[in-house]
PLY file of the C-alpha trace (Angstrom):
ply
format ascii 1.0
element vertex 312
property float x
property float y
property float z
element edge 311
property int vertex1
property int vertex2
end_header
53.98 72.70 37.55
50.07 72.96 38.27
48.61 76.39 37.22
47.57 76.39 40.83
50.71 75.73 42.21
52.51 78.77 40.73
49.58 81.05 41.84
50.60 79.70 45.61
53.90 80.30 45.09
53.90 83.64 43.91
51.68 84.76 46.55
54.27 83.28 49.01
56.40 84.94 47.55
54.94 88.31 47.49
53.55 87.61 51.10
57.25 87.32 52.42
59.11 89.64 50.22
56.31 92.80 50.49
56.71 93.98 53.32
60.86 93.91 52.87
60.70 95.63 49.36
57.73 98.19 51.26
60.28 98.67 53.98
63.16 99.50 51.41
61.25 101.61 49.43
59.96 103.48 52.80
64.03 103.61 54.37
64.79 105.23 50.86
63.90 108.87 51.52
65.52 108.64 54.91
68.81 107.56 53.21
69.38 111.13 52.17
70.82 112.66 54.66
73.52 115.71 54.47
77.09 117.03 56.57
79.58 119.73 56.18
82.33 119.92 53.88
82.64 123.01 54.19
84.28 124.08 57.25
84.84 120.10 56.21
83.51 117.79 58.94
85.21 114.67 61.28
82.82 112.81 59.97
82.92 113.40 55.99
87.02 114.20 55.85
87.06 111.07 57.53
85.28 108.90 55.17
86.40 107.47 51.46
85.12 110.47 50.25
87.26 112.52 52.32
90.64 112.42 50.26
93.77 113.00 51.89
92.16 113.62 55.15
90.71 110.33 55.39
94.60 109.10 56.22
95.01 111.79 58.85
96.29 110.18 62.30
93.22 111.78 63.30
90.74 110.01 60.65
92.88 106.64 61.16
92.17 106.83 65.39
88.65 107.88 64.92
87.77 104.91 62.53
89.66 102.34 65.08
87.87 103.63 67.91
84.20 103.09 66.13
85.37 99.66 64.24
84.38 101.04 60.63
85.13 103.46 57.85
82.25 107.05 58.29
81.46 105.52 54.40
78.05 107.16 55.86
79.05 110.66 56.60
75.55 111.74 55.83
73.78 109.56 58.28
74.17 111.14 61.81
71.19 111.82 62.41
68.84 111.02 65.94
65.27 111.01 65.94
62.90 112.68 67.86
65.29 115.07 69.55
62.04 118.27 68.86
65.24 120.68 70.29
66.16 118.50 73.27
69.98 118.64 72.36
71.18 119.21 75.36
68.89 116.37 76.99
68.88 113.96 74.19
72.83 114.26 73.86
75.57 113.53 76.02
78.41 115.31 77.23
81.53 114.41 75.52
79.39 112.97 72.68
78.19 116.20 70.91
80.49 114.77 67.77
79.42 111.55 67.23
75.20 112.15 68.25
75.67 109.52 71.00
75.67 107.11 68.33
77.96 104.50 69.03
78.85 103.87 65.31
80.38 107.27 65.41
82.25 107.41 68.71
85.41 107.45 67.26
84.67 111.51 66.22
84.52 112.73 70.06
88.27 111.85 70.35
89.70 115.20 72.36
92.91 115.53 70.07
93.89 118.77 68.58
95.04 117.23 65.04
91.55 117.08 63.22
91.12 118.02 59.41
90.74 121.69 60.33
89.41 124.72 57.93
91.26 128.63 58.40
88.24 131.36 59.23
88.67 135.10 60.01
87.09 136.20 63.34
84.14 138.11 62.57
84.34 137.69 59.39
81.74 136.28 57.10
81.47 131.84 56.56
80.01 130.21 53.82
79.01 126.94 54.85
78.50 124.46 52.50
76.24 121.25 53.75
76.14 119.14 51.29
72.71 116.90 50.76
71.55 114.58 47.96
67.18 115.38 48.57
65.99 118.45 49.99
64.47 118.24 53.75
62.91 121.52 55.33
64.34 122.42 58.58
66.52 125.12 60.71
69.75 124.83 60.49
71.70 126.11 63.82
75.48 127.22 64.28
77.79 126.94 67.62
81.46 127.90 68.30
82.92 127.10 70.92
83.47 129.77 73.71
87.10 131.42 73.87
89.68 129.57 75.53
87.66 125.86 74.71
90.87 123.49 74.98
91.08 120.75 71.82
92.23 117.96 73.99
89.33 117.89 76.32
85.95 116.14 75.37
83.32 118.41 74.04
80.85 119.37 76.15
77.67 121.11 76.03
79.54 124.01 78.40
81.73 124.57 75.61
78.90 125.62 73.50
77.33 129.33 73.69
73.28 129.10 74.93
72.35 130.59 72.27
73.57 129.97 68.64
75.25 132.71 66.63
73.12 132.19 63.36
69.70 130.02 62.82
69.08 129.77 58.87
65.64 128.46 58.53
64.62 126.18 54.94
67.73 127.38 52.74
67.73 126.07 49.09
69.52 122.49 48.33
71.31 123.45 44.98
73.87 121.51 43.24
73.50 118.78 46.19
74.46 121.16 48.85
72.37 123.72 51.39
74.94 126.95 51.03
74.24 129.81 53.52
76.39 132.60 54.90
76.85 134.02 58.38
78.54 136.26 60.11
81.53 134.82 62.68
81.89 136.30 65.56
85.30 138.18 66.13
86.73 136.99 69.55
87.96 133.90 68.47
91.68 132.82 68.69
93.19 129.62 67.60
91.31 126.33 67.33
87.93 125.89 67.43
84.94 123.52 66.78
82.05 124.63 64.61
79.22 122.80 65.89
75.87 122.33 63.31
73.00 120.91 63.90
70.25 120.50 61.54
66.24 120.31 62.69
64.50 118.80 60.34
60.94 120.02 59.54
59.61 118.10 57.13
61.26 114.50 59.02
61.52 113.48 62.94
65.65 113.73 62.61
68.20 116.27 63.66
71.54 115.93 62.19
75.14 116.70 64.47
78.28 117.50 63.37
80.98 118.44 64.10
83.64 120.38 62.44
87.21 122.06 63.32
88.51 125.19 62.79
91.30 127.60 62.80
91.85 130.79 63.49
94.99 132.71 62.56
95.56 134.44 65.35
96.78 133.26 68.75
96.44 135.59 72.36
99.68 134.93 74.17
99.67 137.52 77.45
97.38 139.31 76.37
98.39 140.64 73.15
97.32 139.52 69.84
99.59 138.25 67.42
100.23 137.03 64.00
100.29 132.86 62.82
103.40 132.39 60.71
102.64 132.67 57.36
104.16 131.39 54.04
104.80 135.24 52.74
108.29 135.73 52.47
108.34 138.42 56.11
109.54 141.82 55.42
111.95 142.26 58.40
114.92 141.03 55.75
115.44 144.67 54.80
113.98 146.03 58.07
117.53 144.21 59.69
119.49 145.37 57.15
119.32 148.87 57.58
119.61 149.09 61.59
122.54 146.83 61.62
124.29 148.42 58.57
122.75 152.28 58.69
123.76 154.47 55.44
126.60 156.78 56.54
124.97 160.60 55.95
126.10 163.27 54.01
128.79 165.73 56.30
127.28 169.09 55.77
131.29 170.57 55.61
131.99 171.34 52.24
135.65 171.24 50.82
135.93 175.11 49.28
136.94 178.54 50.86
133.51 178.56 52.84
134.78 176.00 55.18
135.20 178.23 58.00
131.78 178.97 58.65
131.20 175.62 59.41
134.59 175.03 61.20
132.53 174.58 64.79
131.22 171.57 63.01
134.69 169.85 62.47
135.10 168.29 66.02
131.77 166.31 66.49
132.16 165.34 62.41
135.98 163.83 63.29
134.77 162.45 66.58
131.25 160.94 65.37
132.23 159.09 62.23
134.62 155.40 62.16
137.82 156.13 60.53
136.91 153.11 57.93
134.14 154.74 56.76
135.95 156.16 53.14
133.10 159.35 52.95
133.86 160.40 56.31
138.16 160.29 55.81
137.89 161.58 52.18
136.07 164.48 53.66
138.53 165.78 56.73
141.65 165.49 53.66
139.63 168.22 51.35
139.76 171.32 51.63
141.62 173.85 53.79
141.46 173.40 57.48
140.06 176.62 59.72
144.00 177.01 60.96
145.55 177.69 57.87
142.76 179.79 56.85
143.40 182.23 59.85
146.88 182.38 59.12
146.81 183.21 55.59
144.38 186.05 56.58
147.36 187.46 59.01
149.77 187.32 56.17
147.68 189.12 53.77
146.94 191.42 56.77
150.76 192.10 57.38
151.72 192.38 53.54
149.14 195.15 53.25
149.79 197.45 56.35
153.63 197.34 54.98
152.59 198.89 51.85
151.00 201.72 53.50
153.91 202.53 55.28
156.17 202.47 52.23
153.57 204.76 50.22
153.74 207.11 53.28
157.37 207.30 53.39
157.88 208.43 50.14
155.28 211.15 50.11
157.32 212.44 52.91
0 1
1 2
2 3
3 4
4 5
5 6
6 7
7 8
8 9
9 10
10 11
11 12
12 13
13 14
14 15
15 16
16 17
17 18
18 19
19 20
20 21
21 22
22 23
23 24
24 25
25 26
26 27
27 28
28 29
29 30
30 31
31 32
32 33
33 34
34 35
35 36
36 37
37 38
38 39
39 40
40 41
41 42
42 43
43 44
44 45
45 46
46 47
47 48
48 49
49 50
50 51
51 52
52 53
53 54
54 55
55 56
56 57
57 58
58 59
59 60
60 61
61 62
62 63
63 64
64 65
65 66
66 67
67 68
68 69
69 70
70 71
71 72
72 73
73 74
74 75
75 76
76 77
77 78
78 79
79 80
80 81
81 82
82 83
83 84
84 85
85 86
86 87
87 88
88 89
89 90
90 91
91 92
92 93
93 94
94 95
95 96
96 97
97 98
98 99
99 100
100 101
101 102
102 103
103 104
104 105
105 106
106 107
107 108
108 109
109 110
110 111
111 112
112 113
113 114
114 115
115 116
116 117
117 118
118 119
119 120
120 121
121 122
122 123
123 124
124 125
125 126
126 127
127 128
128 129
129 130
130 131
131 132
132 133
133 134
134 135
135 136
136 137
137 138
138 139
139 140
140 141
141 142
142 143
143 144
144 145
145 146
146 147
147 148
148 149
149 150
150 151
151 152
152 153
153 154
154 155
155 156
156 157
157 158
158 159
159 160
160 161
161 162
162 163
163 164
164 165
165 166
166 167
167 168
168 169
169 170
170 171
171 172
172 173
173 174
174 175
175 176
176 177
177 178
178 179
179 180
180 181
181 182
182 183
183 184
184 185
185 186
186 187
187 188
188 189
189 190
190 191
191 192
192 193
193 194
194 195
195 196
196 197
197 198
198 199
199 200
200 201
201 202
202 203
203 204
204 205
205 206
206 207
207 208
208 209
209 210
210 211
211 212
212 213
213 214
214 215
215 216
216 217
217 218
218 219
219 220
220 221
221 222
222 223
223 224
224 225
225 226
226 227
227 228
228 229
229 230
230 231
231 232
232 233
233 234
234 235
235 236
236 237
237 238
238 239
239 240
240 241
241 242
242 243
243 244
244 245
245 246
246 247
247 248
248 249
249 250
250 251
251 252
252 253
253 254
254 255
255 256
256 257
257 258
258 259
259 260
260 261
261 262
262 263
263 264
264 265
265 266
266 267
267 268
268 269
269 270
270 271
271 272
272 273
273 274
274 275
275 276
276 277
277 278
278 279
279 280
280 281
281 282
282 283
283 284
284 285
285 286
286 287
287 288
288 289
289 290
290 291
291 292
292 293
293 294
294 295
295 296
296 297
297 298
298 299
299 300
300 301
301 302
302 303
303 304
304 305
305 306
306 307
307 308
308 309
309 310
310 311
């Protein structure tokens, strides 16, 4: 091939491929995004990296609804929102950010993979990412009475986030920060995370399903069942088979002092109780002791009369 032809071919290849390669280079930093992995977000749980969660019924339904897997779990972002989240993302599409590729995440279900939290406790958020971006994380928790069987709307969230974290450090592939959870939430809720970048024009949206360990029944809070063995069996045994109390009546000659308690003991103690039957048959009864005392007095009086007759 002539040298001039080779140069023309190289120039043509550069002209055609150059913009494409430049586009890939420019898009490189934009491919580094993120999503919560703890509490696990719906996008991450249902991705190929979600492990057992990806095979759950909710995730399978979400994949069918979206038409593809959530391999790009870290790419749920909308450009140029600039804090106008409620005006940009439609009701019922908060978990998808209004993006068609993620519409399966908006399914109203109560069986999404979830994370167990405690009301009023410290939330420890892990938000996975690959390249550091500056920005502010805003954390919302659905209001008391939230119904997971209905699509999530902006009215389900308070006007203000319960926590905001600005520019946390990216460490070992994740942003890690803490926040104080509201103390008045019970049952299943949604932790809604908005990450508004300041180093890029993008805003990221995430839904993490969480469950608090208490439910409200008829106005009273009661604990959910746990796997810990309850202490109730010991209580039931004590109430159904009470331990017999020791009887106050002794078997010695001092029984007459407690003779008034004898009828009460006999009436209150079942005949099948060995302790009661043993106590009832041991020691002299009150009538026998009374008769013995009368006999002693009679003999003493007769002896005294015989002494007086001898003196006469």
